[in-house]
N, C-alpha and C positions, 0 to 999 in steps of 0.2 A: 409405360411408366405410370404408377399410381399417383394420385394427388399428393399423398404423404411423401412419396419419394421426390416428387417435383418440388415440394415445399422445402424439404431438407437440402436439396441441391441448391436452390436459390439462397437459402440461409448460409450454406457453406461458402458461397461466393462472396459473402459479406463478412465472414467471421474475422478475418484479419483486421479489417477496418474497425469492427466493433470492439475487438480486444484492445486495439490502440486507443480508442476513445475511453474505454473503461479503465485501462491502465493509467492513462493521464489523469483521469478523474480520481482514482483510488490510490494510486501509488503502490499497488500490490498486484503481482501477476496472479496469485491465487484468488484474490477477491475479484480481479477482472474476469477470470474464468467463471467464477460464480455468477457475476452479473450477466455475462454473455449467455450462460446456461439458462438463466431466468428469462432472458429475452427470447430464447428459443421456445421455452415453455409457453410464454404469452403468444408468440407467433403461432404455435401449433394449436392454440385454442381460439384463434381469431380467423375471421373470414376476410382475406386480403384481396379477393378478386377485384375489388373496386379501388385498390391502392395503386396509384400510378407510379409513385416513387418509393419503392421498397427500401432502398438504402436510407432515405430520409426518415421513413416510418420506423425502421429499426434503430437508427441513431437516437430518435426521440425516446423510444422505449428504453434503450440502454441508459440514456440520460436520466430518465425518471427513476430507474432502478438504482443507479449510482447515487442520485440525490437522496433517496430513502436510506441507502447504506451509510452515506456521510452523516445524515441527520441522526441515525441510530448511533453511529460512532460518537458524535458530539454529545448526544444524550447520555451515553455511558461516561463520557469525560466529565459531565456536569455532576455526576455522582461518582466521585473519584474511585477508581478501581484500587483495591488494596494491592499495592505494588508488591508486597511481600508474597501474597497469594499468586500474583501473576508470574513471579519468578520461580515459585515452588510447585505450583499446581501441575498435575499430570492430566493430559487430555484423555478422558475415558469415553468420550462420545464424538470423536472426530468424524467429520463428514468424508465420505469417499469422494474420489475425483468426480466432478460433476457430469462429465460427458466423455465417453471414449474418444470421440472425435476431437475433443479439446487437447488431447495429448499428441495428436498428429502434428509433427513439426514441419514448418516451412521455413528454410533458412532465410529467405528474403524477408518474410513477414517477421520472423524473430529478430532480425537485425533492425528492421524498422521500429519494432516495439522497444528494443533495448535503447535505441537512440532517442526515443520519443520523450523521455523524461530524464533530464539531468538532475543531479543531486541538489543543486541550488534551487531548481524549480520545485522539486518535491518538498524541500524544507519550507519555502515560502508559501506553497499551496496549503500546507498544514495550518497556516495562520489565518487563512481565509474562512469566511462562513461558507456552509455548503452551497448556498445560492450564488455567492460570488465566485466560488470555484467552478461551478457548473457553467455560469455565464462566460467566464474567461476561457475555459477549455473549449467549449462548443463554438464560441464566436471567433476567438483569436487563433485557435489551433485548427479548427475544422470548418470555419466560415459558415456556421449555421446562422441564419438570419435571426435578428432580435425578436421578430414576431413569433418564431417557433420556440425560442428560448422562453419567451414570456408565458407561453402556454404550459411549459414544464414547471416553472417556478411559481406560477399563479400570480403573476404581476403584469403590469402594462409593458409594452415594448420600450417605452422611455425608461421605466424602472429597471428593466433588464439591461439596457444600455448603461445605466449608472452603475449597476452591479459589476459589469465587465470593466468599466472605466476605473472603479476603485481597485479592483483586483489587478488591473494592468499596472497601476502606479506602484502597488506593492511588489509585483514581480520585477519591474524595472529597477527597483531599489534593493533587490535581493543581494545578500552577501554571497560571495563565491566560496564554496567549500574547498577544503584542502584536497589535493590530489596526490600527495606524497605518501606512498605506502609505508616507507620507513618511519616517518613521523606518526602515521596512524597506528602502526604497531606499537610504538612507544606509549601512545595514549591508551590503547587497549590494555597493554601490560600494566599500566598504572591503575586502570579501572579494575582489572582482575585482582591486583594486589590489595587495593583498598577494600574491595568487596570481601576478600578472604579474611581480612583483619577486622572487618566491621568498622572501618575507618570512615566515619561520616564526612569529616572535613576533606579527607583525601578524595572521596567520591565527588563531592561538590566541586572540587578544584578541576576535575576533568570533564564536568558536565556543563553544557550550555544552560544558562539560567532558565530558558524556556524549553528544556529538553522534553522530548515526547517519546514515551514507550508504548509500542503497539503490540498486543498479543492477540491470540485467537479468542481471548475472553474479554478484552476491552482495552481501554486506553488510560495511561497515567501521564500527567504533565507536571513540569516543574522540578528543578534540581533537588529541592529538599525532599519531596515525596519519593522521587526515584532513588535518591541516596539512602533514605530510610529503608526502602524495600530491598535494595541490593545488599546493604550492610547487614540487614537482619538475617539473611540467609547465607552466611559465610560457608556453611557446610556444602551447599549446592555450588557456590562459586568455586570451591576447591575441585570440582569436576570439570571446570572450564579449561579449555585449551585454545590458544590462538589458532586461527585457520584462515585460509582464503576461501571465501564463499562467493561463488559466481565471479571470481576474479578480484573481489574486494576484501578488505580486512574485516574479519569477523571472529566469532568465538563459537566453538562447539562444546557441548557437554556430553561426555562419554560415560556410559554405564556398561560395564563388562565388554569394553571395546566397541560398543555400538553407539552411534550418534543418537542421543535421546532428544536433543533440541539444538537449535541453531540461533545465534544472535548475529544480526547484521547491523551495521552502524552507518550513519551519515555524519560527517565531520564538518564543522564550521569553525574556522580560526583556532585550530588546535584543540577544539573541544567537541564532545559528543553531542550532537543536536537531535538525532533520532536513533532509537534502538527498536528494531523489529525482532520479536521473539517468535519462533515457529517451533511447535512440538508435534504437530500432526504428522504421523509417519508417512502418509502419502505425499504430503507437501515437502517434507524433509527429503524424501527420495528423489524429488524432481530437482533438487538443488545440487550444484557442482561444489562439493565440500572437500577441501583438502587441508587436513591438519598440518601445521608447520611447527 
């Protein structure tokens, strides 16, 4: 066995753990796969013969990658993405699936990953700063010592402890999302109807005040900004159809019978709190989409 083959074998042994860490950090399976792929690239370029704890080394690398991705996401949010463009733009430069091995499924690992982030946790994690999010996820969910977290965020262990403590208080006070698919369908129907009519007030009525829209191009926050964006593109909203997406209430946009993009929702107290919009064909193909 060559050294490269040995390295790949060692990495694959930790892939499930790394995907779980990245998914909890990022809240997106596609982004988690990207983060894990970046960790593999960094590993392949490093001499790890003196590394005693490869799992810890890789967890630290993935943590740093995710922190960079979260900061980039936050930076885009500080320069608000034109929500109109986000809902209308076509992806002409989509990235291909990062790694053939990433598409290999392990039912046990996938079940663990699916259970790792509840909707309530995802919603509240979005309100944390990148450093708070990393400190909480790594320490509270993966028992990474504060000394190691401190090295990732560039702070002292005491400061890392404070970051995790602040995040923990936010998570413990998180609101519980609705789990009623019937009610969720009613909210989605109201969202689509208002978007098709360009009804600003109708859209605001079904959106959480701090609603977050995430696309492959960036992030938009706030009910007013999201409502303006959705209402301005009534022609695209008319392509939308309710659907079950990975078993949850969502919307698909069909063009010539083909799913062009997918919207998934997180609901809190009968309002839409998070909208994820996916239009990259490879990522859409990995989703279980069932128009209803």
